[in-house]
N, C-alpha and C positions, 0 to 999 in steps of 0.2 A: 470486178465481179468475182466473188469467191464461190467456188463450186466444191462441195465436200468430196473427198477422195472416194468414198463408197459409191456416190452417185456417178462419178466419172468412170469408175471401173464397171459399174452396172451398164452404163451406156455402151462402153466399148465391148463388153461381153455380149450384149443383145445384138449389136451390129455384127460382131464376129459370127455369132450363131446364124443370123439371117443371111449373111453374105457367103460364108464358107460352107454352111450346112453340114456340120459334123454330126455323126449319130449321137443321139441323146445319151446312150450308155457310155460313150467316150467322154462326154462332158461330165457325167456323174463320176466316172472313175478318176478323172483328173482332179475334180474338186475334192473328192474324198481322199485321194492320195496326197494332195497338197495339205489338207487338214491334218492327216495322220503324220506326215513328215514334219510338220511344224511343231508337233508335240513329241518328237522322237529324240534319240540321242544324236542324230545327224543334224539337228537344227543349228547348232553353233557352226558346224562345218559349212553348211549351206549359206548361213548368214555371212560368214567371212568370204565365201566364194562370190556371192552376189555383190558385196560391197567392194 
């Protein structure tokens, strides 16, 4: 069974929000911050740190 990565991440995200119940503003800040960091000068540094 092949599951697309975006679908698996969506399921984990929905379960995390339902179980942990973080504030919606925190979810929005984390998503926006991750999006902005991915397009910044720090992206190569983050990429090597994660790998």
